[in-house]
N, C-alpha and C positions, 0 to 999 in steps of 0.2 A: 469447447472441451480440448480442442489441441492445445489453445493458450494456458487452460488451467495444467494440463499435462506438462507443459514446458515449465511452468512455475514449481511444480513439484520436483521436477529434475533439477532444477535450480537450488533449490533446498537441499535437497540430497548431496548434489555436489559441493556446495558450501560447508556442509557438516563433513564431508571426506576431507576437503583440502584446508579446511581450518583458516588460519591466517594466510595461506598462500593464495585464497580466494581473492583477496584484496586487487590483485593484478590483473583481474577481470571487471573490475568495476567499470571501467570505460564502455564496454559493451552491455553491462549486465543491468546496471542502474536506471537506465531510459525505459527497457521494456518491463521492469518491475512497477515503476512510478505510472507508465502508461496503462497498465492493467488497474492501477489503483483508482483512477479516474473513469475507467469504464462504467457504461450503465448498466452492465450486466451485474447483478448484485452477487452471484456466486464467483464470478471472476473476480470483482472488487475486493471480497473479503479473503479470497484465496491469495491475491496479491499482498495484501496488508500482511497476512499472516506470513507469507515468505520473507518480507521485509524484516519482520520481527526476528524470524529465525536465521536469517543471515547476519543480522546484527549481533545475536548471540553467539554464532558461529566464527565470526571475525573478532569477537572480544570486544566490541564497542557496547559503552554504556546504555545507549538508546539510539533509536533511529535518526533522532536529530543530530548525534554525534558523529555518526557514521557519514550522513549527509554533508554536514559542516567540513568534517576532514577530508572528503571527496568531493567538495562543491565544485571544483574547476572541471573534474570529469564529468559530473553530471550536467552543468551549464554547457560544455563543450558539446555533449551528446544531444541537447535541446538545439543547440545553435546549427547542428550541421543538419538538422531535420527542419529548419526554417530557411533553407536556400532553395532557389528555383529548381535545383536539379534534384533536391530531396526533399519535398514540402509535405509536412505532417500538420493536420489541422490541430490534432491532440496535443502538439507541442506546447501552446500557449496555456492550456490546462495543467499540463505537467509542470510548467514553470511556476503557476500559481500554487499547485500543490507543494512544490520545492520550497518556496518561500514559507508556506504556512507550516510546513513539518519542521524546517529549521528553527522557526520562531525568532525571537529577538536578536540572536546571535548571528541572522544574517545581514545586520547592519554592516558587518566588517565586509561583506562582499557585495553590498548593496549597489556600489558603483557599477561593478560589471554587468549585473541584472538590468541597471537601468541604460547602460551603454548599448546593451543587445536590444532593449526594447526599442529605442529611438531609432538604432540603424534599421531595425525592421520596420518600423513605422514610416521613415523615409523611402523604404524601398515597396512596402505593400500598403500605401495609404488608401489606395484605390479599392481595397479589398474588405468589406465591412466587418467579415467574420475575423479576419486575423486583426484588424484594427480593435474591435470588441475584446477579443482575448489579450491583446497587449496592453491595453487600457486597464484591464482587470488586474494585471499583474503590476502596473504601476500603483493602482490603488491599494493592493496588498502591501506593496512596499513601504507606502506612506504610512499605512495602518500599523506596521510593525515597528517602523522608526517611531511613531508618536509613542508607542508603548515602553521604548528603550529610556532607561531612567537617566541616562546620561543627555538624551536630547530633550528633556524637559528642563526648560529655561526660565529663569524669574525675568517676566516681562517687565520692561518699565513703562508704567502707566502713570497718566497724571491722576490728581485727586478725582475721586468718584464725582462726576458733576450732580449726581442726585443728592449726595451727602453735603455738597458744597451749597447748593441752592436750597435745600429741603431738609435741613438737619433735624434729626429726631432725638438727639441726646439732649438731657436735662441742661447742659451747661454750654448751650449754642449761644447763650447771650453773654459768656464770660468775656471776650473782647470787649464788649460793648460797656459790660459793668465797671472792667478795670479802667477803660479811657474814662467813664463818667466820673469814677471815685477821684481820679488823679488830674481833671481836666484843667484846675485851677493852680496846680504846683508850678513853682518857678522853675523852669527848665534849666538843666545842668549845663553848662558851658564846655565842660570836659567831653572831649570826643573819645569814647572807649571803643568805637567800632573797631573790628578787625577787617582791615582792608586787604588782607592777604599778604604775600611776600612783597611789599613796597617798602622803599627806603624810608626810614624814620628820621634821619638828618642827613645832611650834605655828606656828598661824596668827598672823601680827604684821606689824609694820613691817620686820622684817629678810627676811621671805619675799619674793623677788621676785614681782612681779606676772605675769611669764610662765609662773611654775610652775602657776597656778591656769588660765590658758589652756591649757596643755598638758596639764593633766589633763582638761580637758573636751574635748579635741580628741583624745584618744587612743581607737583602735579598740575597740569592745566587743567582747570574744570570744563574747558569747551573742547578738549582734546577729543580725538577719534575714540569710539567704543572698542572694546575688544573684538578682534575677528571672530567671525563665524566658525563653529565648527565644521568638520567634514561633513557631519550629517545634515546640518543646517543648510550648507552649501548643496548637498545632493537633493534636498528637498526643495530648494530655490530653484534649481535647475529642472526638476520635474515640473513645478509650477510653472515656470516660464515657457516651457517648450510645448505644455498641454494646452493652454488657453486658445491654441489656434484650432482645436477641435470642438469648441463651444458652438461651431456653426457646421458641424459634420451633418450629413443628410439622415444619418441613424439617430433617432431619438434614444435608442439604448446608450449611444456612444455618448451623446450630449450629457445624459444625465449621469452617466459614471464619471466623466470630467467634473461635473459640478460637485459630485460627492468628494472625489479627490481633492478638490481645492479646499472643501469643507473641512475634510481630515487633516489639512497640511496647516490649517490656521493656527492651531494651539502648539504646532510645533516651530514655526519660523518667528524670528524676531519681527518686529514691526517695520523696521528699516529694510529688510528683505521681501516681506509680504506685500506690503501696501503698494509699491510699484507696479507690481504685476496685476493686482487687484484694479488698481486705478486704469490701467490699460485695458483690462478685460471687463470694466463695469458695464459698458454699453451693452456687450453681449449678455452679460448675466441679467440685465433689464429685459432685454427680448426674450429670454427663455421663461420670464414670469408670464410671457404672452404666448407661450408654446402651446400648440394643440394637443400635445399628450399632457395627461395630469400628472404622471409621476415625474415628468421633467420639471414641472413647475415645483412639485414637492420637493425636488434635489435643490432647485434654485433658493426656494425658501429656507431651506436647510443650511446652504451657504450664508445667507443673509443672517440666519440665527447665530451661527458660530462667529461671524465678523460681529454682531452686535455684542456678543458676549465676551470675545476677547479683544477688540480694538473699539470701543465704545465711541470715543472721541472722534475717529475717523467716519464713523456710521453717522454722525448728528445730522447733518444736512442730507445725507443719502437715504437715510430712513423717512424723514418726515417729506422730503420734496420728492422723491422718486419710489420708494418702497410703498408707503402707505397709500398714495393714490392708486395704485395699481392694485393692491389688496382690496381695496374698496370696490373697483370695478369688477374684480373676481367674484367678491361675495355677490354681487348683484347678478354676475352670469350664471353662478351655481345656483340662486335662486330661481332663476328662470328654468334651468336644465332640470331641477328636482320636480317640476311640474310633469314631465314627461318621462320621469325615471321610474321605472316599474318597482325599484327597491327602495324608494323614499317612504319614510315613516307618514302615514295618514291616518284620519280619524281623531286626532287630537289637536287642539288648538296652539298653533304656533309651532308645531313640531317641525324640525328640519333634520336634515341628514337621513342616514340610512339605517336599517336594522343592523347590518353587518358592519364590523371595524375594518374590513378588507377591501371595500370599494375605494374608487378613486376620489369621490367626493368626501368621502370621511377622512382619508388622510390628506387630502388638501386643506380641510377645515383644521384638522389637528396642526398641520405645518404652518398655517396661519396664526393660529392662536400661540403657538409655543414660541413663534418667531417674535410676533408684538410683545410677548412677555419679556422676552430677552431683550428687546429693543426699549421697553419702558423701564427696565430695572436697570440696564448699563449705559443708556443712552439719554443725554439731557433732554427733558421732554419740552414740550411747547403746550400752552394752555387751550389754544384751539386744536391743536390735535388730537390732545388727550381728552378734550369733551366729544371730538368725532368718535373715537376709538370705545369710548364708555358706551355711547350710543348705539355703535354699530353691533357689538357683541353680547349685548344685554339678552338677546334672544337665546343665547347658549346656555344662559341660567335656568330656562325651562326645564321643569322635570322629565317632560316627555322627550328631551334630545337625550342622545347617547351619553352613558355615564362618563366615558373618558372625556368627551368633550365639556361636560360640565365640570369636571375636575380642572380642565386647563382653563376654562372660563374664569373659575374662582381664583386661581393663580394670578390670571391677569387682572382682575378687579383688586386683588390684595398689593399688587405691585403698583397699580395706578393710585391706591389708597395711600401709600407710602410718600407718594409725591404729592397728590392732592385729595385728601380726604373728602373735602366739601365735595368735589364733583361726584366722586362714587356715592356718596350720601345723597344727594340731590337727585342721580339718575336711577338708583334704584328705588329709593322712597316714592319719586314720580312715577316710575314704571308701576308700582303696586297701588298707586292712588292713595297715599297716605300723607300727603301735604295738605295742609290747609288750603280753603278757597280763597284767602288772601293773596295767595301768590298765583300767578298764571302760568302754571306748568301742568295744565290739564291735558296739553298735548303730548306729555310723556307718558300718559296712562294707557296699557296695554293690557291684552286680556291673557297673556301668559302666565303661567302657574310658576313664578320665581320666588314665592315667598320662603321655601327652605333654604334655597342657596343665596339668597339676600340676605337673610337672617345670619346665615352662617358667615358670610363675609364682613357683615358690620359687626358681628360678636369679635370676630379674630382681630378687626381693625381696632376695636376699642379695647381689647386686651393687650395689644401692642402698645397702645398708648399709656 
């Protein structure tokens, strides 16, 4: 009640002072923002109303504009409450709120926020509550940076390996037909190939002086790429200095760092991102064997983001490192469901739980989405794709949760784009619809996959 009354007095005072109230922002902004993050609903709503009233009284268009114009005041007030002399646990929550309220315009001030966070991480790295709050701030900054239009880059990627090895267009034999038609033609001895800015005749008096200057001024195709933008440099700094927390004792911090890394993948160019990911890769693999399910889900989300954005980099890592761990994880989940009170029972081949909010359901969802992204964007291996098709067919059972069924169908459709015969053989063999002349009776299962299998095969035939 005392805090609520104080907020009312601030509102009345701002209405009286109008624009002159701006001189008090250094002392006023933090109490208002701290009250907004309060667990008390009445106090939080009152503080939000106070912020809107102060915004109107001081002639700002919105609270975001007010906070952006006085960002240094707000950040200074937060910094002073993160010192050993004056330590406030709510300061990190206030900093997260500040970044959220300002929105994408905070990119202009993000460097100051990041420096403040890492300075405090160096000072309080042994205090779990403060580290969790500061890591949450960094994650919010990366999220906002990713939404900034200027930060979205055109990533230089090679040709899609899926299309290169398994073209689906009708003209995928065009090069062969062109060669076959002209294979007996007499070769033309003239060389019309453009070799770039090379001299066509001997240097001498007949050679114009401008040719040499033109050759020197020609762009170097192997030259350096354009320098990274300040936003990309900022994100690169966050990633490189955050990977050390992947081994933190707190599972929540480990999960947030993995989420932060996953959010930074679409923002950073490959030249800035991949060295840090390569350095952190052993720690990411260890997180797939973490004792906490939500940490494993966060690690799978990072792998999914990497497979989607840098598929060529993930080729060996997916099939040699990720898929064997996922296979072992599926086996562990099967064993765990036998003693899980929330597991689905009473139906043949039912897996998962009734609720979509359990750890096992989220793990299944993360694994399915990650493998779908991997099959779609990473060059596949026939042996591995066969193992994936066999391992996930049980998710097509109609007694499995509907969300998992949808993700499983997406996975099989992506496998079908690469190797349709594998999908047909696995699904038809599971249903027992292949003739006895082929020894695939071991594929037969009692799962009810008819509806989903029919749907997948029909969509594959329509795509062809």
